[in-house]
VEXPAMAR-48487 format. One record per residue (C-alpha): residue in one letter; chain; x, z, y. Coordinates in pm, 1 decimal. Example, Ala and Ser with C-alpha at 12.3 -4.5 7.8 and 13.67 -1.06 7.14 Angstrom:
2
(node a; A; (1230.0; 780.0; -450.0));
(node s; A; (1367.0; 714.0; -106.0));
//
This chain:
70
(node m; A; (4840.4; 15326.6; 12829.9));
(node r; A; (4850.0; 15697.5; 12748.3));
(node c; A; (4906.2; 16001.8; 12966.0));
(node p; A; (5248.8; 16153.5; 12887.7));
(node k; A; (5111.8; 16503.8; 12949.3));
(node c; A; (4784.7; 16518.2; 12751.0));
(node g; A; (4782.5; 16189.5; 12553.5));
(node s; A; (4449.7; 16069.5; 12694.6));
(node e; A; (4383.8; 15696.8; 12727.7));
(node n; A; (4158.4; 15750.0; 13032.3));
(node v; A; (4426.0; 15629.6; 13279.1));
(node q; A; (4390.3; 15441.1; 13606.5));
(node i; A; (4664.0; 15252.9; 13795.6));
(node q; A; (4695.5; 15306.3; 14171.6));
(node a; A; (4915.7; 15121.4; 14420.5));
(node v; A; (5054.9; 15354.0; 14689.7));
(node a; A; (5256.2; 15257.9; 14999.5));
(node e; A; (5548.4; 15497.4; 15046.5));
(node l; A; (5792.4; 15522.3; 15335.6));
(node q; A; (6155.7; 15471.2; 15249.4));
(node k; A; (6378.6; 15769.2; 15316.3));
(node r; A; (6666.5; 15763.0; 15560.9));
(node g; A; (6997.3; 15868.4; 15412.9));
(node c; A; (7224.9; 16137.0; 15555.6));
(node l; A; (7502.8; 15887.4; 15625.4));
(node k; A; (7269.3; 15662.2; 15820.9));
(node i; A; (7154.4; 15951.9; 16038.6));
(node l; A; (7515.4; 16061.2; 16097.2));
(node l; A; (7605.6; 15704.4; 16193.6));
(node y; A; (7322.4; 15699.5; 16449.7));
(node i; A; (7441.6; 16031.7; 16595.1));
(node v; A; (7798.2; 15899.2; 16629.2));
(node l; A; (7675.2; 15575.5; 16787.6));
(node l; A; (7462.6; 15769.1; 17038.0));
(node c; A; (7787.8; 15908.8; 17182.3));
(node i; A; (7897.9; 15558.0; 17280.7));
(node p; A; (7681.5; 15449.8; 17580.6));
(node v; A; (7612.8; 15079.2; 17517.8));
(node i; A; (7598.2; 15090.8; 17138.4));
(node g; A; (7410.3; 15420.0; 17163.3));
(node w; A; (7110.3; 15251.4; 17325.3));
(node i; A; (7097.4; 14994.4; 17045.2));
(node a; A; (7121.3; 15272.1; 16784.5));
(node l; A; (6845.7; 15467.8; 16959.2));
(node i; A; (6614.5; 15165.0; 16956.5));
(node m; A; (6684.2; 15108.9; 16585.6));
(node l; A; (6620.9; 15476.8; 16513.4));
(node l; A; (6286.4; 15479.1; 16697.2));
(node r; A; (6178.7; 15141.5; 16557.4));
(node g; A; (6028.9; 15293.7; 16247.4));
(node r; A; (6080.2; 15296.5; 15874.8));
(node k; A; (5994.9; 15036.1; 15615.7));
(node s; A; (5741.9; 15100.7; 15344.3));
(node k; A; (5729.5; 14980.9; 14986.5));
(node t; A; (5445.0; 14967.0; 14736.8));
(node v; A; (5478.2; 15181.5; 14423.5));
(node n; A; (5243.7; 15183.2; 14123.4));
(node y; A; (5133.7; 15516.0; 13974.9));
(node g; A; (4935.5; 15591.2; 13662.6));
(node v; A; (4679.3; 15868.2; 13714.7));
(node c; A; (4518.1; 16043.9; 13419.5));
(node q; A; (4145.4; 16091.4; 13476.9));
(node s; A; (4133.1; 16378.8; 13224.7));
(node c; A; (4410.0; 16612.3; 13342.6));
(node g; A; (4505.7; 16465.1; 13683.4));
(node h; A; (4871.8; 16407.7; 13593.8));
(node r; A; (5040.1; 16132.7; 13802.5));
(node w; A; (5350.6; 15934.8; 13704.8));
(node r; A; (5536.7; 15626.5; 13817.8));
(node v; A; (5459.8; 15313.6; 13615.7));
//
């Protein structure tokens, strides 16, 4: 594997856990549901529950420090 920036073959693979982003529509849906009392409590619990994470692999060049998704 070569670095796309400098062309070096001194590359290491790293696995990184990243949090998934919440979309604008999902946040707007939660805000609308919070206006309705019973469903609002369920939406609030789901909102505070936390976000999921996923593992992503990155290649990191040991020569120049460039990082890219593999």
